[in-house]
C-alpha positions, 0 to 999 in steps of 0.5 A: 143376327137372330132376334134372340141374340139381339134382344140377349145384347139390347136387355141389359139397356132396357134396365139403365133407367131403372137402376137410375130412377132409385138414385137420389141427388146430393148436393156438397157445398164446401166452405173454407177453400184457401185456394184454387189449386188443385181439385177436391178429392170426395170418398163416400163411406158406406160404414165404418169398417170401409172408411177406417179400411179407406175403400171408398164405395164411390171417389169423385174428383173435382177441378176447384174452377168454380170456387167464390169467395172459399166456397164451391158446390158438387153434385153427384146421385147416390141409390138410397142408404146409409153414407158418410162423405170425406173430403180432401183438398188435394192442392198439388192433384196427385190423388193423395193426402199429404202429410208432415214428417210429424204425421199431420195432414198438409192438405185440408180436409173435411165430413159430412155435416162434421168439423172434425177438430181432432188429429185423429181420425174420426169416427164414422157415426160422428159425420154419417147420413142418410138417404131415403128414396124419393129424397135429394140430401145437401151436405155441408163440408167447412174444410179443416187446414192445419198448418 
């Protein structure tokens, strides 16, 4: 293998540390969890359009193993920007929100630093937050169960 070919293969690896330097830590504290069954599904959205289309920028699942008194913490990193987090307590681990025949959610849900009391989907502006470069962020989500 020539030096040039080796450089072409290794060059992308040299960029990885640069890409992670701008990542900020996000810690989400989820409270009001009613049981340890299933998993927590988190969708990170960048704007109203992606939220309305349910096209998350990032989707994460966390097993509900470290729950204490109905609370758990999850951590991940994001680059600086504007975000909103929507969470589903996916109690049956099917990667989807369950609804009854009237369309009422049967599983818990929550949003970043916003407790939604309505029956319609909230506006992105209600739960969005800014993540600045060099700033770690703590988010609180209180789970709401309707049924």
